[in-house]
C-alpha positions as CSV (number, residue, x, y, z in Angstrom):
1,M,0.0,0.0,0.0
2,K,1.2,3.5,-0.9
3,L,-0.4,6.9,-0.8
4,L,-1.3,8.2,-4.2
5,K,0.5,11.5,-3.7
6,D,3.8,9.6,-3.0
7,I,3.6,7.4,-6.2
8,L,2.9,10.4,-8.4
9,Y,6.3,12.0,-7.6
10,K,8.0,13.1,-10.8
11,A,5.1,11.7,-13.0
12,G,4.7,14.9,-14.9
13,L,1.3,15.9,-13.7
14,V,-0.8,18.3,-15.8
15,E,-4.1,18.3,-13.8
16,V,-5.5,16.6,-10.8
17,V,-9.2,16.3,-9.9
18,G,-9.9,14.9,-6.4
19,S,-7.7,14.0,-3.5
20,T,-4.2,12.4,-3.8
21,N,-4.3,11.5,-0.1
22,V,-5.8,8.1,-0.8
23,A,-4.2,4.6,-0.3
24,I,-3.4,2.6,-3.5
25,M,-3.2,-1.1,-3.1
26,S,-2.1,-1.9,-6.7
27,I,-1.3,-0.5,-10.1
28,T,-2.5,-1.8,-13.5
29,F,-2.9,-0.7,-17.1
30,D,-5.0,-3.9,-17.9
31,S,-8.7,-3.3,-17.1
32,R,-9.1,-7.0,-16.6
33,K,-6.8,-7.0,-13.6
34,I,-8.4,-4.3,-11.5
35,E,-8.5,-4.9,-7.8
36,K,-10.1,-2.9,-5.0
37,D,-8.4,0.5,-4.5
38,S,-6.3,0.2,-7.7
39,L,-4.7,2.9,-9.7
40,F,-5.7,2.3,-13.3
41,V,-3.4,3.8,-15.9
42,A,-5.2,4.4,-19.2
43,V,-2.7,3.6,-21.9
44,K,-3.3,4.2,-25.6
45,G,-2.0,1.0,-27.1
46,S,-1.6,-0.2,-30.7
47,L,-4.7,-2.4,-30.4
48,S,-6.9,-0.6,-27.9
49,D,-7.2,2.6,-25.9
50,G,-7.4,2.2,-22.1
51,H,-9.4,5.4,-21.9
52,K,-12.4,3.4,-23.2
53,Y,-12.4,1.2,-20.1
54,I,-12.2,3.9,-17.4
55,D,-15.9,3.5,-16.3
56,D,-15.5,-0.3,-16.3
57,T,-12.4,-0.2,-14.0
58,I,-14.2,2.2,-11.6
59,S,-17.1,-0.3,-11.3
60,K,-14.5,-3.0,-10.5
61,G,-12.9,-1.1,-7.7
62,A,-10.4,1.4,-9.2
63,I,-10.0,4.4,-6.9
64,A,-7.8,6.6,-9.1
65,I,-7.3,7.0,-12.8
66,L,-4.1,8.2,-14.5
67,C,-5.0,9.4,-18.0
68,E,-4.2,11.7,-20.9
69,E,-7.8,12.9,-21.2
70,I,-10.0,13.4,-18.1
71,P,-13.5,12.1,-18.8
72,E,-16.4,14.5,-19.2
73,N,-18.6,12.6,-16.6
74,L,-16.6,12.5,-13.4
75,N,-17.2,10.2,-10.4
76,E,-16.8,12.4,-7.2
77,K,-15.4,9.4,-5.3
78,I,-12.6,8.9,-7.8
79,T,-9.3,10.9,-8.3
80,Y,-8.4,11.7,-11.8
81,I,-4.8,12.6,-12.8
82,K,-3.9,14.0,-16.2
83,V,-0.4,13.6,-17.7
84,K,1.0,14.2,-21.1
85,D,2.1,10.5,-21.8
86,T,0.7,7.7,-19.6
87,T,3.2,5.2,-20.9
88,A,6.1,7.3,-19.5
89,A,4.2,8.1,-16.3
90,L,3.4,4.4,-15.8
91,G,7.1,3.7,-15.4
92,V,7.6,6.4,-12.9
93,V,4.6,5.6,-10.8
94,A,5.4,1.9,-10.9
95,S,9.0,2.6,-9.7
96,N,7.6,4.8,-6.9
97,F,5.0,2.2,-5.9
98,Y,7.7,-0.4,-5.5
99,G,10.1,1.9,-3.6
100,N,12.4,2.7,-6.5
101,P,14.2,-0.6,-6.4
102,S,16.6,0.2,-9.3
103,E,18.3,2.8,-7.2
104,S,19.3,0.0,-4.7
105,L,20.9,-2.1,-7.4
106,K,23.9,-1.9,-9.7
107,L,21.6,-2.3,-12.8
108,V,23.2,-2.7,-16.2
109,G,21.1,-2.7,-19.4
110,V,22.4,-4.3,-22.6
111,T,20.9,-3.4,-26.0
112,G,21.7,-4.2,-29.6
113,T,20.3,-6.5,-32.4
114,N,22.4,-9.5,-31.5
115,G,24.3,-10.6,-28.4
116,K,22.0,-9.2,-25.7
117,T,21.0,-12.5,-24.2
118,T,24.5,-14.0,-24.2
119,T,26.0,-10.9,-22.7
120,V,23.5,-10.5,-19.8
121,T,23.6,-14.2,-19.0
122,L,27.4,-14.3,-19.0
123,L,27.4,-11.2,-16.7
124,F,24.9,-12.9,-14.4
125,N,26.9,-16.1,-14.2
126,L,30.2,-14.2,-13.8
127,F,29.0,-12.1,-10.9
128,K,27.4,-15.1,-9.2
129,K,30.8,-16.9,-9.4
130,L,32.4,-13.7,-8.0
131,G,30.3,-14.2,-4.9
132,Y,27.4,-11.7,-5.5
133,K,23.7,-12.2,-5.3
134,V,22.5,-11.3,-8.7
135,G,19.4,-10.7,-10.8
136,L,18.8,-11.5,-14.5
137,L,16.2,-10.2,-16.9
138,S,16.5,-11.8,-20.4
139,T,14.6,-13.2,-23.4
140,V,15.3,-16.8,-22.1
141,K,14.4,-16.3,-18.5
142,N,14.3,-14.0,-15.5
143,Q,16.3,-15.1,-12.5
144,I,16.7,-13.9,-8.9
145,N,19.8,-15.7,-7.5
146,N,18.8,-19.4,-8.1
147,D,15.1,-18.8,-8.5
148,V,14.0,-19.0,-12.2
149,I,11.0,-17.0,-13.4
150,P,9.7,-17.6,-17.0
151,A,10.1,-14.7,-19.4
152,T,7.3,-13.6,-21.7
153,H,9.0,-10.5,-23.3
154,T,12.7,-9.4,-23.8
155,T,11.9,-6.6,-21.4
156,P,8.9,-6.9,-19.0
157,D,6.3,-4.1,-18.8
158,A,7.0,-1.3,-16.3
159,I,4.9,-2.9,-13.5
160,Q,6.4,-6.4,-13.9
161,L,9.9,-4.9,-14.2
162,N,9.7,-2.9,-11.0
163,A,8.1,-5.8,-9.1
164,L,10.9,-8.1,-10.2
165,L,13.5,-5.5,-9.2
166,R,11.8,-5.1,-5.8
167,Q,12.0,-8.9,-5.3
168,M,15.7,-8.8,-6.2
169,V,16.4,-6.1,-3.6
170,D,14.4,-7.9,-1.0
171,K,16.4,-11.1,-1.6
172,G,19.7,-9.3,-1.2
173,C,20.8,-8.8,-4.8
174,T,23.4,-6.2,-5.3
175,H,23.6,-6.4,-9.1
176,C,21.1,-7.0,-12.0
177,F,21.8,-7.4,-15.7
178,M,18.9,-7.0,-18.1
179,E,18.2,-6.9,-21.9
180,V,16.8,-3.7,-23.1
181,S,14.9,-4.1,-26.3
182,S,14.1,-1.3,-28.8
183,H,10.4,-2.0,-28.3
184,A,10.8,-1.4,-24.5
185,V,12.6,1.9,-25.1
186,V,10.0,3.2,-27.5
187,Q,7.1,2.0,-25.3
188,N,8.6,3.6,-22.2
189,R,8.8,0.3,-20.3
190,I,12.1,1.5,-18.7
191,A,10.9,4.9,-17.8
192,G,11.7,5.8,-14.2
193,I,14.5,3.1,-14.0
194,H,18.0,4.1,-12.8
195,F,20.8,2.3,-14.7
196,Q,24.4,2.1,-13.5
197,G,25.5,1.4,-17.0
198,G,24.4,0.7,-20.6
199,V,26.1,-1.6,-23.1
200,F,25.6,-1.5,-26.9
201,S,26.5,-4.7,-28.8
202,N,25.6,-3.9,-32.5
203,I,22.7,-2.9,-34.7
204,T,21.7,-4.7,-37.9
205,H,18.5,-5.3,-40.0
206,D,15.7,-6.3,-37.6
207,H,12.3,-5.2,-36.2
208,L,11.5,-3.0,-39.2
209,D,8.0,-4.4,-39.1
210,Y,7.7,-2.3,-35.9
211,H,10.1,0.6,-36.4
212,K,9.4,1.0,-40.1
213,T,12.9,2.4,-41.0
214,F,16.4,1.6,-40.0
215,E,16.9,5.2,-38.8
216,E,14.0,4.9,-36.4
217,Y,15.4,1.6,-35.1
218,I,18.8,3.3,-34.5
219,K,17.0,6.2,-32.7
220,A,15.2,3.7,-30.4
221,K,18.5,2.2,-29.3
222,K,20.1,5.6,-28.9
223,K,17.3,6.8,-26.7
224,F,18.4,4.3,-24.0
225,F,21.8,5.9,-23.9
226,D,20.3,9.4,-23.9
227,M,18.4,8.4,-20.7
228,L,21.6,7.4,-18.8
229,G,22.6,9.8,-15.9
230,S,26.0,11.3,-15.3
231,D,26.7,8.6,-12.6
232,A,26.4,5.8,-15.2
233,F,28.7,4.5,-17.9
234,A,27.9,4.0,-21.6
235,L,29.9,1.2,-23.2
236,T,29.7,0.7,-26.9
237,N,31.1,-1.5,-29.6
238,K,33.5,0.7,-31.6
239,D,33.6,-1.8,-34.5
240,D,29.9,-1.3,-35.2
241,A,29.2,1.6,-37.5
242,N,26.7,3.1,-35.1
243,G,28.7,2.5,-31.9
244,D,29.8,6.2,-31.7
245,V,26.2,7.3,-32.5
246,M,25.0,5.8,-29.3
247,L,27.4,8.0,-27.3
248,Q,26.2,11.3,-28.8
249,N,24.3,13.4,-26.2
250,T,24.7,10.8,-23.3
251,K,25.5,12.3,-19.9
252,A,27.2,9.0,-18.9
253,T,30.9,8.3,-18.9
254,K,31.8,7.1,-22.4
255,K,33.7,3.9,-22.9
256,T,34.4,1.7,-26.0
257,Y,35.5,-1.9,-26.8
258,S,36.9,-3.3,-30.0
259,L,38.5,-6.3,-31.8
260,R,39.6,-4.2,-34.7
261,S,40.4,-0.6,-33.7
262,M,41.7,1.5,-30.9
263,A,39.4,1.4,-27.9
264,D,39.3,1.6,-24.1
265,F,39.0,-2.3,-24.0
266,K,40.8,-4.4,-26.6
267,C,40.6,-8.1,-27.6
268,K,42.3,-10.3,-30.2
269,V,41.2,-13.8,-31.2
270,V,44.3,-16.0,-31.0
271,E,42.6,-19.3,-31.6
272,N,39.1,-20.2,-32.7
273,Q,38.1,-23.9,-32.4
274,F,35.0,-26.0,-31.7
275,S,36.5,-26.6,-28.3
276,G,36.6,-22.8,-27.5
277,L,38.4,-19.5,-28.0
278,L,41.8,-18.4,-27.0
279,L,41.6,-14.6,-26.5
280,N,44.1,-11.9,-25.7
281,I,42.1,-9.3,-23.6
282,D,44.0,-6.2,-22.6
283,N,47.3,-8.1,-23.1
284,N,46.2,-11.1,-21.0
285,E,45.6,-14.5,-22.6
286,V,42.4,-16.3,-21.5
287,W,40.9,-19.6,-22.8
288,T,37.1,-19.7,-22.9
289,K,34.6,-22.4,-23.7
290,L,32.6,-20.1,-26.0
291,I,33.1,-20.3,-29.8
292,G,33.3,-17.7,-32.6
293,S,34.4,-14.1,-33.0
294,F,30.9,-12.8,-32.2
295,N,31.4,-14.4,-28.7
296,A,34.7,-12.7,-28.5
297,Y,32.8,-9.4,-28.7
298,N,30.3,-10.7,-26.1
299,L,33.1,-11.7,-23.7
300,L,35.0,-8.5,-24.2
301,A,31.8,-6.5,-23.3
302,V,31.3,-8.7,-20.2
303,Y,34.9,-8.1,-19.1
304,A,34.7,-4.3,-19.7
305,T,31.4,-4.1,-17.9
306,A,32.8,-5.9,-14.9
307,V,35.9,-3.7,-14.8
308,L,33.7,-0.6,-15.0
309,L,31.8,-2.0,-12.0
310,K,35.1,-1.9,-10.2
311,E,35.8,-5.6,-10.2
312,D,39.5,-6.9,-10.1
313,K,40.7,-7.5,-13.7
314,T,42.6,-10.7,-12.8
315,N,39.6,-12.2,-11.0
316,V,37.3,-11.4,-13.9
317,L,39.6,-12.9,-16.5
318,T,40.1,-16.1,-14.4
319,T,36.3,-16.5,-13.9
320,L,35.6,-15.8,-17.6
321,S,37.5,-18.9,-18.5
322,S,35.0,-21.0,-16.5
323,L,31.8,-19.7,-18.1
324,S,29.8,-21.9,-20.5
325,S,27.8,-21.1,-23.6
326,V,24.2,-19.8,-23.2
327,E,21.4,-22.2,-24.2
328,G,20.5,-22.0,-27.8
329,R,23.5,-19.8,-28.7
330,F,26.0,-21.8,-30.8
331,Q,25.1,-24.8,-28.7
332,Y,26.5,-28.0,-30.2
333,V,26.7,-31.7,-30.0
334,R,29.0,-34.2,-31.6
335,T,28.3,-37.8,-32.6
336,D,30.7,-40.7,-32.3
337,N,31.5,-40.5,-36.0
338,G,32.2,-36.8,-35.9
339,I,29.0,-35.2,-37.1
340,I,28.6,-31.8,-35.4
341,G,25.1,-30.5,-34.8
342,I,24.6,-26.8,-33.9
343,V,21.5,-25.0,-32.6
344,D,21.6,-21.2,-32.7
345,Y,19.0,-18.5,-32.2
346,A,20.2,-16.7,-35.3
347,H,17.0,-15.1,-36.6
348,T,18.5,-12.0,-38.3
349,P,20.7,-11.8,-41.4
350,D,23.7,-10.5,-39.4
351,A,23.4,-13.2,-36.7
352,L,23.1,-16.0,-39.4
353,L,26.1,-14.6,-41.2
354,N,28.2,-14.5,-38.0
355,V,27.3,-18.1,-37.2
356,L,28.1,-19.4,-40.7
357,K,31.3,-17.4,-40.9
358,T,32.4,-18.9,-37.5
359,I,31.7,-22.4,-38.9
360,A,33.7,-21.5,-42.0
361,D,36.6,-20.3,-39.9
362,I,36.8,-23.5,-37.9
363,R,36.0,-26.2,-40.5
364,S,38.9,-27.9,-42.3
365,G,37.3,-27.5,-45.7
366,N,36.2,-31.0,-46.6
367,E,33.1,-31.2,-44.5
368,Q,29.6,-30.3,-45.7
369,V,27.7,-27.5,-44.0
370,I,24.0,-28.3,-44.0
371,T,21.8,-25.4,-42.8
372,V,18.2,-25.6,-41.7
373,V,16.7,-22.1,-41.5
374,G,13.3,-20.4,-41.4
375,C,11.8,-17.0,-40.7
376,G,9.2,-16.0,-38.2
377,G,5.7,-15.0,-39.2
378,D,4.2,-11.5,-38.3
379,R,7.7,-10.1,-38.2
380,D,10.0,-8.1,-40.5
381,A,9.4,-9.7,-44.0
382,A,12.2,-7.8,-45.7
383,K,14.9,-10.0,-44.1
384,R,13.4,-13.3,-45.5
385,P,15.2,-13.4,-48.9
386,V,18.3,-12.0,-47.3
387,M,18.4,-14.9,-44.7
388,A,18.0,-17.5,-47.5
389,K,20.7,-15.8,-49.6
390,I,23.2,-15.9,-46.8
391,A,22.5,-19.5,-45.9
392,C,23.0,-20.5,-49.6
393,E,26.3,-18.6,-50.0
394,L,27.9,-20.2,-46.9
395,S,26.4,-23.7,-46.9
396,N,26.7,-26.8,-49.1
397,K,23.1,-27.7,-48.6
398,V,20.2,-25.6,-47.4
399,I,16.7,-26.6,-46.1
400,L,14.2,-23.8,-45.9
401,T,11.6,-24.5,-43.4
402,S,9.0,-23.1,-40.9
403,D,10.1,-21.2,-37.8
404,N,7.3,-19.7,-35.8
405,P,4.8,-18.9,-38.6
406,R,2.4,-17.4,-36.0
407,S,-0.7,-16.2,-38.0
408,E,1.0,-16.4,-41.4
409,D,1.0,-19.3,-43.9
410,P,4.4,-21.0,-43.5
411,E,4.6,-21.9,-47.1
412,A,4.1,-18.3,-48.1
413,I,7.0,-17.3,-45.8
414,I,9.2,-19.9,-47.4
415,K,8.3,-18.7,-50.8
416,E,9.4,-15.2,-49.8
417,M,12.7,-16.7,-48.6
418,Q,13.1,-18.5,-51.9
419,A,13.2,-15.1,-53.7
420,G,16.7,-14.7,-52.3
421,V,18.0,-18.0,-53.8
422,D,19.6,-17.4,-57.2
423,A,19.8,-20.0,-60.1
424,V,23.3,-21.1,-59.1
425,N,22.2,-22.0,-55.5
426,N,18.8,-23.3,-56.4
427,K,20.1,-26.9,-56.9
428,K,21.4,-27.1,-53.3
429,T,18.3,-25.8,-51.7
430,I,15.1,-27.6,-50.8
431,S,12.0,-26.6,-48.9
432,I,10.3,-28.7,-46.2
433,T,7.5,-26.9,-44.4
434,D,7.5,-29.3,-41.4
435,R,10.4,-28.2,-39.2
436,S,10.8,-31.7,-37.6
437,E,11.1,-33.3,-41.1
438,A,13.5,-30.6,-42.2
439,I,15.9,-31.4,-39.3
440,K,15.5,-35.1,-39.9
441,T,16.3,-34.7,-43.6
442,A,19.4,-32.6,-42.7
443,C,20.6,-35.4,-40.4
444,S,20.1,-38.0,-43.1
445,Y,22.3,-36.0,-45.5
446,A,25.1,-35.7,-43.0
447,K,28.2,-37.9,-43.3
448,Q,31.2,-38.3,-41.0
449,G,32.6,-34.9,-40.1
450,D,29.8,-32.9,-41.6
451,I,28.3,-29.9,-39.8
452,I,24.5,-29.3,-39.3
453,L,23.3,-25.9,-38.4
454,V,19.7,-25.5,-37.2
455,A,19.1,-21.7,-37.0
456,G,16.3,-19.4,-35.8
457,K,14.7,-20.8,-32.7
458,G,17.6,-21.5,-30.4
459,H,16.4,-21.8,-26.8
460,E,12.7,-21.8,-27.6
461,K,10.8,-24.8,-26.5
462,Y,7.7,-24.3,-28.7
463,Q,6.6,-23.6,-32.3
464,E,3.8,-21.1,-32.6
465,I,1.3,-21.9,-35.4
466,K,-2.0,-20.1,-35.9
467,G,-1.9,-18.7,-32.3
468,V,-1.2,-22.0,-30.7
469,K,2.2,-22.9,-29.1
470,H,3.2,-26.5,-29.8
471,D,6.0,-28.2,-27.8
472,F,9.1,-28.1,-30.0
473,D,12.8,-28.1,-29.1
474,D,15.4,-27.9,-31.9
475,M,18.1,-29.5,-29.8
476,I,16.0,-32.4,-28.8
477,V,14.8,-33.1,-32.4
478,L,18.4,-32.7,-33.6
479,Q,19.8,-35.1,-31.0
480,E,17.0,-37.7,-31.6
481,N,17.7,-37.8,-35.4
482,L,21.5,-37.9,-35.0
483,K,21.0,-40.9,-32.8
484,L,18.8,-42.5,-35.4
485,F,21.4,-41.8,-38.0
486,E,24.1,-43.5,-35.9
487,K,22.0,-46.7,-35.7
């Protein structure tokens, strides 16, 4: 319970009708979740306008309404608060309601097209091994010390986010590492949150179904760094063309990391094998279990973040060497006769290119690379032919298949991917709509020493078709079929 006047602090009030000296038991922007003495925040969403449900929420027990337009017919028992933007105010009031938990944590946000999940998970595992109680907010899962909480979005809504941060503080966490999606920034889900640091990995073609243009996508990422305070750090990948853009206008301390140019934190790949990476980080050699130059960037970002959080460099490097790969990120198995099966979340052109280039760097040259790849439905369609083109150029055989078609026809998605396959590559490409059959076929093609890449879904344990989620795990299906092949 909190007094309304306390949770409205810094919410950008325009007008108040009624008393703010009332007790608020809960906050919600979902009219279906109203409880007695709730504050209802009327949000104008892409599908519906919360202002339409104000009367309904009052009948269900709402005692105060936060809105952009005060209704004409007022209830004298209700307090109405007008603000310019309810999505931004929601984050502030949610933070106040839960006692501003982000101010009691060393909270670091990681944003970028690729590498967010790996980076925050490695940071979480690193700081746990360094002896801290830590929180994690990621696409794969949310975690408070050893307690795992399923994740539904890359970044939770403002109320869920503050509730989770409050639990972390109450359970003794000192640090939290979270993914910050471009959607979350634009939708003000992180409004009112205090970050100790922000990390930028890279930005490539993705989410243009939502942001419409690449410029708007860049602006969404940059807005996160613009929000950082003077007591925070902003760490960006100098090798990305937009790394320096992220640092423009930020009040935070500016730091960079790089594999290819001068930067505050430097790394060189000495060896790259299926067994791991040998890296030289700031003139210190360290062996890690992770694979690929893209993971060299992730590991360097983790190291730099830890150092900026005042951790001892030697302890950090020693602990880095003990960290394992993140589920669904270049996760691989090897059969007795040397077939290697890899599952990776690569669902953008750049991510797929990075994974296939890593395979090309490691392979001896005689093996076949067999790639199974699809594209999600109800998402950026422009990347579909590009994904297929990349797969064909860097693979010996390609199977185009279904990913999460969602409400779209999977065969129509595959047809759009086929537009990226030229006449030369057409003969090594087949289409199999059923993802399980596609993986089975890839395994049947594989001979001793060959490499199978199953891309797109990574850690996901389902396939979404026509609004229904069916149990499906790429790694399990891959392992089952490799065992069948061995028989």
